[in-house]
C-alpha positions in Angstrom: 23.4 -30.2 -29.6 24.6 -26.5 -29.7 21.5 -25.5 -31.8 19.3 -25.9 -28.8 21.6 -23.9 -26.5 19.9 -20.5 -27.1 16.4 -22.1 -26.5 17.5 -23.8 -23.3 19.1 -20.5 -22.1 16.0 -18.6 -23.0 13.8 -21.0 -21.1 16.0 -20.7 -18.0 16.0 -16.9 -18.1 12.2 -16.7 -18.6 11.5 -19.1 -15.8 13.9 -17.3 -13.5 12.4 -13.8 -14.3 8.8 -15.0 -13.9 9.6 -16.7 -10.6 11.4 -13.5 -9.3 8.5 -11.3 -10.5 5.9 -13.5 -8.8 7.9 -13.5 -5.6 8.2 -9.7 -5.7 4.6 -8.9 -6.6 2.8 -11.6 -4.7 4.7 -11.5 -1.5 6.5 -8.1 -1.2 4.3 -5.7 -3.2 1.0 -7.3 -2.4 1.8 -7.4 1.4 2.9 -3.7 1.3 -0.3 -2.7 -0.5 -2.5 -4.7 1.9 -0.9 -2.8 4.8 -1.4 0.6 3.1 -5.0 -0.1 2.2 -5.7 -1.6 5.6 -4.4 1.5 7.4 -6.5 3.7 5.2 -9.6 1.6 6.0 -8.9 1.9 9.8 -8.4 5.7 9.4 -11.7 6.0 7.7 -13.4 4.5 10.7 -14.3 6.4 13.9 -11.4 6.8 16.2 -13.1 4.8 18.9 -13.3 1.8 16.6 -9.6 2.0 15.8 -8.6 2.4 19.4 -10.9 -0.4 20.5 -9.5 -2.8 18.0 -5.9 -2.0 19.1 -6.8 -2.4 22.8 -8.3 -5.9 22.0 -5.1 -6.8 20.2 -3.0 -5.6 23.2 -4.9 -8.0 25.5 -2.9 -10.8 23.8 0.2 -9.1 25.2 -1.2 -9.0 28.7 -2.6 -5.5 28.8 -6.0 -4.8 30.3 -7.7 -1.4 30.0 -9.3 0.2 33.0 -13.0 1.0 32.5 -12.5 4.7 33.2 -10.1 7.1 31.5 -7.5 8.8 33.7 -8.5 12.0 35.3 -8.3 15.0 32.9 -7.5 12.6 30.0 -7.8 14.0 26.5 -9.3 12.0 23.6 -7.5 8.7 22.9 -6.0 8.0 26.4 -6.5 4.9 28.5 -4.8 3.5 31.6 -3.7 -0.1 31.1 -2.6 -2.7 33.6 -0.1 -5.5 33.1 1.7 -7.7 35.6 1.0 -5.3 38.5 2.3 -2.3 36.6 0.4 0.6 34.9 0.8 1.9 31.3 -0.5 5.1 29.9 -1.9 4.3 26.4 -2.0 7.2 24.0 -3.7 6.7 20.6 -3.4 9.2 17.7 -6.0 8.3 15.1 -5.5 9.2 11.4 -2.7 8.7 8.8 -1.7 12.4 8.7 0.3 12.1 11.9 4.1 12.3 11.8 5.0 12.3 15.5 7.9 14.6 16.2 10.0 14.5 19.5 7.8 17.2 21.0 5.1 14.6 21.5 7.4 12.8 24.0 7.3 15.8 26.3 3.5 15.8 26.2 3.2 12.0 27.0 5.9 12.2 29.7 4.0 15.0 31.4 0.8 12.9 31.3 2.6 9.9 32.6 3.7 11.8 35.6 0.2 13.2 36.2 -1.3 9.7 36.0 1.6 8.1 38.0 1.9 5.4 35.3 5.0 3.3 35.0 5.5 3.7 31.3 3.8 4.9 28.1 2.5 3.1 25.0 2.2 5.6 22.1 0.4 4.4 19.0 -0.7 6.1 15.7 -2.0 5.1 12.3 0.5 7.7 10.9 4.3 7.6 11.1 6.9 8.3 13.8 10.0 10.3 13.0 13.4 8.5 13.5 14.5 11.1 16.1 11.3 10.5 18.1 12.1 6.8 18.1 15.6 7.4 19.2 14.6 9.6 22.1 11.7 7.2 23.1 14.3 4.4 23.4 15.9 6.4 26.3 12.5 7.0 28.0 9.8 4.7 29.3 8.0 5.2 26.1 7.1 2.4 23.6 6.0 3.5 20.1 3.8 1.8 17.5 3.4 3.3 14.0 0.8 2.6 11.4 2.5 -0.6 10.2 2.8 -2.0 13.7 -0.8 -1.1 14.5 -2.0 -2.9 11.3 0.0 -6.0 12.1 -1.8 -6.4 15.4 -5.3 -5.3 14.3 -5.5 -7.2 11.0 -6.5 -10.6 12.5 -9.4 -8.9 14.4 -11.1 -7.4 11.4 -14.3 -9.1 10.1 -14.0 -11.4 7.1 -15.7 -9.2 4.5 -13.4 -6.2 5.4 -10.2 -8.3 5.1 -11.4 -9.9 1.9 -12.1 -6.5 0.4 -8.7 -5.2 1.3 -7.0 -8.3 -0.1 -9.1 -8.0 -3.3 -8.1 -4.3 -3.8 -4.4 -5.1 -3.3 -4.7 -8.0 -5.8 -6.2 -5.6 -8.3 -3.4 -3.2 -8.0 -0.6 -5.8 -8.5 -2.3 -7.6 -11.4 -1.3 -5.3 -14.2 2.4 -4.8 -13.2 2.7 -8.5 -12.7 1.3 -9.2 -16.2 3.7 -6.7 -17.7 6.7 -8.3 -15.9 5.7 -11.7 -17.3 5.5 -10.2 -20.8 8.9 -8.6 -20.2 10.3 -12.0 -19.3 8.9 -13.5 -22.5 10.4 -10.7 -24.6 13.8 -11.2 -22.9 13.7 -14.9 -23.7 12.8 -14.2 -27.3 15.7 -11.8 -27.5 18.1 -14.5 -26.3 16.8 -17.0 -28.8 17.1 -14.5 -31.7 20.5 -13.2 -30.6 21.8 -16.6 -29.8 20.7 -18.0 -33.1 22.4 -15.2 -35.0 25.6 -15.8 -33.1 25.6 -19.5 -33.9 25.0 -18.8 -37.6 28.1 -16.6 -37.7 30.4 -19.3 -36.2 32.8 -21.0 -38.8 31.9 -24.5 -39.9 34.0 -27.3 -38.4 37.1 -28.0 -40.4 38.1 -31.5 -41.6 40.0 -33.5 -39.1 43.7 -32.7 -39.2 43.3 -29.4 -41.1 44.1 -26.5 -38.9 41.9 -23.5 -39.1 43.4 -20.0 -38.7 41.9 -18.3 -35.7 40.2 -15.0 -36.3 38.0 -12.8 -34.1 34.3 -13.4 -34.3 32.4 -10.8 -36.3 30.4 -8.3 -34.3 26.8 -9.3 -33.9 23.8 -7.3 -33.0 23.2 -7.0 -29.3 20.0 -8.7 -28.0 17.0 -6.4 -27.6 17.0 -4.9 -24.1 14.7 -6.6 -21.6 11.2 -5.3 -21.3 11.2 -6.3 -17.7 12.7 -2.9 -16.7 9.8 -1.3 -18.5 7.2 -3.3 -16.6 7.5 -1.2 -13.5 7.4 2.0 -15.4 4.3 0.9 -17.4 2.0 0.3 -14.4 -1.4 1.7 -15.1 -0.7 5.4 -15.6 -3.8 7.6 -14.9 -4.8 10.3 -17.3 -2.4 13.3 -17.1 -5.1 15.9 -17.6 -4.8 18.7 -15.1 -1.9 16.9 -13.4 0.0 20.2 -13.3 -2.3 21.4 -10.7 -1.7 20.9 -7.0 -3.2 17.6 -5.8 -4.7 19.2 -2.7 -6.5 21.8 -4.9 -7.8 19.0 -7.2 -9.1 17.0 -4.2 -10.8 20.1 -2.8 -12.4 20.9 -6.2 -13.6 17.3 -6.5 -15.2 17.4 -3.1 -17.0 20.6 -4.0 -18.2 19.2 -7.3 -19.7 16.2 -5.5 -21.4 18.2 -2.8 -23.1 20.2 -5.6 -24.9 17.0 -6.7 -28.3 16.7 -5.2 -27.7 13.1 -3.9 -24.9 14.0 -1.4 -24.9 15.9 1.8 -21.2 16.0 2.6 -17.9 15.0 1.0 -14.9 14.7 3.3 -11.4 13.3 2.5 -10.4 10.9 5.3 -7.1 10.2 3.5 -5.5 11.0 0.1 -7.2 8.0 -1.5 -10.5 7.7 0.5 -13.4 10.1 0.0 -16.3 9.8 2.5 -19.7 10.7 1.0 -22.9 11.0 3.0 -26.1 10.3 1.2 -29.2 12.4 1.6 -32.4 10.7 2.8 -34.2 8.3 0.4 -31.4 8.3 -2.1 -30.4 5.1 -3.9 -26.7 4.5 -3.3 -26.0 2.8 -6.6 -27.6 5.6 -8.6 -25.8 8.2 -6.5 -22.4 6.5 -7.2 -23.2 6.3 -10.9 -24.0 10.0 -10.9 -20.8 10.8 -9.0 -18.7 8.8 -11.5 -19.8 11.0 -14.4 -17.5 13.6 -12.9 -14.5 11.4 -13.8 -14.4 13.1 -17.2 -13.5 16.4 -15.5 -11.6 14.8 -12.6 -9.7 11.8 -13.8 -8.3 11.1 -10.3 -11.9 10.1 -9.3 -11.1 6.7 -10.9 -8.3 6.1 -8.4 -10.3 7.1 -5.3 -12.1 4.8 -2.9 -15.6 6.1 -2.3 -17.0 5.4 1.2 -20.7 5.8 0.9 -22.5 6.3 4.2 -26.3 6.3 4.6 -27.1 6.2 8.3 -25.5 3.1 9.8 -25.0 1.5 6.3 -21.5 1.9 4.8 -20.5 0.8 1.3 -17.3 0.9 -0.6 -17.3 1.8 -4.3 -14.8 2.8 -7.1 -15.5 4.5 -10.4 -12.5 2.9 -12.2 
């Protein structure tokens, strides 16, 4: 019966590691990636689209936007009504925002000018902890990119949501496979190590014959689990020219793409999204194929999401 102990232990360990990795990658990591990619997709849109989606989501909380913006309102402001009260809605589009406490003085001044009861401050970027702490003492409610995405995600059209889900799934597939492989290696190590330990144990003595106790001989330790290596082995991009500043590399890549005859403009909407405008009468697929040839000089092009715009038509492509 003891012969099967290492195998049984290995099966339990492998099953537990696989279940844990599936839970981590499918629920935690995948959900985090969906949020990151979704925020980038929203940031790539026009600010009016992002603001409009969030206003629709806020209607479920009882807010209703007035048709006209407040007098002297800058871009991204609306006056909302709820339960007889008024709220100044301030929207900061883009993921580059990291709202510092100074923004609270600005929105408080605008609240007094519009005579609103409170302020709802939203951004696709982040909000500094000190800003949140001060906002809690003021009539200011803050929504960062994660909170905006949670409200807006159900309102996106089906193809957009499916594309975001598919991209997140692509990014977790390889590390999940490596984690599964690591679990199998750990199980094999237990079988091999456990079998060696059993072979070193003394044979049972005849009944009634005492056996002098002696310490067990040292045995080789099981090979370390490859599960820890799974996270470090996630698809590492080429390290060519990685010593250069990323911002410099992105600027050089945009310049190289503009030099191609197919493209009119190349603008980074985020660190991972490059918006390309096609010239008239240019085939989008041929233009993308031409752009992807630059991946030999700019390996990071394989990690970039290309947003191809031709008039009102928008396509998403990748070179990797």
